[in-house]
C-alpha positions as CSV (number, residue, x, y, z in Angstrom):
1,M,-19.1,-8.6,-8.6
2,K,-18.8,-4.8,-8.7
3,R,-16.2,-4.9,-5.9
4,I,-13.8,-7.3,-8.0
5,L,-14.3,-5.2,-11.4
6,F,-13.4,-2.3,-9.5
7,Y,-10.0,-3.8,-8.0
8,I,-9.5,-5.2,-11.7
9,L,-9.8,-1.6,-13.0
10,F,-7.9,-0.3,-10.1
11,I,-4.8,-2.6,-10.8
12,L,-4.8,-2.1,-14.6
13,F,-4.9,1.9,-14.7
14,F,-3.2,2.7,-11.6
15,N,-0.2,0.0,-11.4
16,V,2.4,2.9,-11.4
17,K,5.5,2.3,-9.7
18,G,6.9,4.7,-7.2
19,N,9.7,5.3,-4.7
20,A,8.3,4.1,-1.3
21,Q,10.3,5.6,1.2
22,N,10.3,9.4,0.5
23,N,10.1,11.8,3.3
24,S,9.9,9.0,5.9
25,A,10.3,9.3,9.8
26,T,11.9,6.6,11.8
27,S,9.9,7.2,14.9
28,I,6.5,9.0,16.1
29,D,8.5,11.8,17.6
30,Q,9.9,12.8,14.3
31,I,6.5,13.2,12.5
32,S,5.4,16.4,10.9
33,V,2.8,17.3,8.2
34,G,3.5,15.3,5.1
35,S,6.0,12.8,6.6
36,K,5.3,9.1,6.6
37,L,6.0,6.5,9.3
38,F,6.5,3.0,8.1
39,I,5.2,0.0,10.2
40,D,6.0,-3.6,9.4
41,A,3.1,-5.9,8.4
42,L,3.4,-9.5,9.5
43,P,1.3,-12.5,8.0
44,Y,-1.2,-14.0,9.9
45,T,-0.1,-17.7,10.8
46,N,-3.6,-19.0,10.2
47,D,-4.7,-17.2,6.9
48,I,-2.3,-16.9,4.1
49,N,-4.2,-13.8,2.7
50,K,-4.4,-11.8,5.5
51,Y,-1.9,-9.5,7.4
52,Y,-2.0,-7.9,10.9
53,F,-0.5,-4.9,12.4
54,N,1.6,-4.2,15.5
55,K,-0.9,-2.8,17.9
56,E,2.0,-1.3,19.9
57,E,2.9,1.2,17.1
58,I,-0.8,1.7,16.3
59,D,-1.3,2.6,19.9
60,E,1.6,5.2,19.9
61,L,-0.2,6.5,16.6
62,A,-3.3,6.9,18.4
63,A,-2.0,8.6,21.4
64,Y,-0.1,11.0,18.9
65,L,-3.2,11.8,16.9
66,K,-5.0,12.4,20.2
67,K,-2.4,15.1,21.1
68,H,-2.7,16.7,17.6
69,A,-6.3,17.0,16.6
70,N,-5.3,18.9,13.3
71,L,-3.9,15.9,11.7
72,Y,-5.5,13.2,9.8
73,V,-3.7,10.0,8.5
74,E,-3.6,8.4,5.3
75,I,-3.3,4.5,6.1
76,N,-1.4,2.6,3.1
77,C,-1.1,-1.3,3.1
78,Y,1.3,-2.8,0.6
79,S,1.7,-6.8,0.3
80,D,4.4,-9.2,-1.3
81,F,3.8,-11.1,-4.5
82,I,3.0,-14.4,-3.0
83,D,-0.6,-14.2,-3.9
84,P,-2.4,-13.1,-7.2
85,S,-2.6,-9.3,-7.4
86,L,-6.3,-9.1,-6.9
87,M,-6.2,-11.1,-3.6
88,N,-3.3,-8.8,-2.4
89,L,-5.0,-5.7,-3.1
90,M,-8.3,-7.1,-1.3
91,A,-6.5,-8.4,1.7
92,T,-4.4,-4.9,2.0
93,A,-7.5,-2.9,1.7
94,E,-9.3,-5.1,4.6
95,Q,-6.0,-4.6,6.5
96,A,-5.9,-0.8,6.2
97,M,-9.7,-0.8,7.3
98,E,-8.8,-2.9,10.3
99,I,-6.1,-0.4,11.3
100,R,-8.9,2.3,10.9
101,T,-11.2,0.5,13.1
102,Y,-8.7,-0.4,15.7
103,L,-7.9,3.5,15.9
104,V,-11.4,4.2,16.1
105,T,-11.6,1.9,19.2
106,K,-8.9,4.0,20.7
107,G,-10.9,7.1,20.5
108,I,-9.8,8.6,17.1
109,E,-12.6,9.9,14.8
110,G,-12.9,7.8,11.8
111,S,-13.0,10.8,9.4
112,R,-9.5,11.4,10.3
113,V,-8.3,8.2,8.9
114,E,-8.4,7.4,5.2
115,T,-7.4,3.7,4.1
116,I,-5.9,2.7,1.0
117,G,-5.0,-1.0,0.0
118,N,-2.1,-1.1,-2.8
119,G,-1.8,-4.9,-2.9
120,D,1.6,-5.6,-4.5
121,M,2.0,-2.5,-6.2
122,Y,4.8,0.0,-5.4
123,P,7.2,-2.6,-4.2
124,I,10.3,-1.9,-2.8
125,Y,11.7,-5.0,-4.4
126,E,10.3,-5.9,-7.8
127,E,9.3,-9.5,-8.6
128,Y,12.0,-9.7,-11.1
129,E,14.6,-8.9,-8.6
130,L,13.2,-11.4,-6.0
131,D,13.5,-14.1,-8.6
132,K,17.4,-13.4,-8.9
133,M,17.8,-13.8,-5.0
134,T,18.7,-16.8,-2.6
135,P,15.4,-18.2,-0.7
136,E,16.9,-16.4,2.6
137,K,17.3,-13.1,0.7
138,R,14.1,-13.5,-1.1
139,A,12.0,-13.8,2.0
140,E,13.6,-10.8,3.7
141,A,13.0,-8.9,0.7
142,S,9.3,-9.8,0.8
143,L,8.9,-8.9,4.2
144,K,10.1,-5.4,3.4
145,N,7.4,-5.2,0.4
146,R,4.9,-6.2,3.0
147,R,4.4,-2.8,5.0
148,I,2.1,-0.4,6.4
149,K,2.8,3.6,5.7
150,V,1.3,6.1,7.5
151,K,1.2,9.4,6.0
152,F,0.4,12.5,8.1
153,V,-1.8,15.3,6.6
154,K,-3.1,18.5,8.0
155,L,-7.1,19.0,8.4
């Protein structure tokens, strides 16, 4: 019950829209402190409220972090508007933790990985914009809202 109340308060008080793609890198080779790397999040086929991540891209991230022990990362996961906000928030928080757990299995210290589930906050395409799109464009735009942002921060 406390966990649900926390998520509700989080949504109510911190639902601030921001620019999702500032200072972004297009590949792991372009990373520097403060830069952000975006990874697509894809829906699980068997569970509507869960997302999975591209393990090959996370493996590249793990290899990079092993070479640069002075960096830690902030994993931010985002969803689309398909489910209620609270469900989206909980699903993205779980997804971020799954990525952290995966990085730990690859030899990265858990203390170097901060996780944040943002749910449907900070969308690239707002819900009212999606409502004006054709079904095909809406599906493409929803996929862009469903993403993983990795921010690199120096220890």
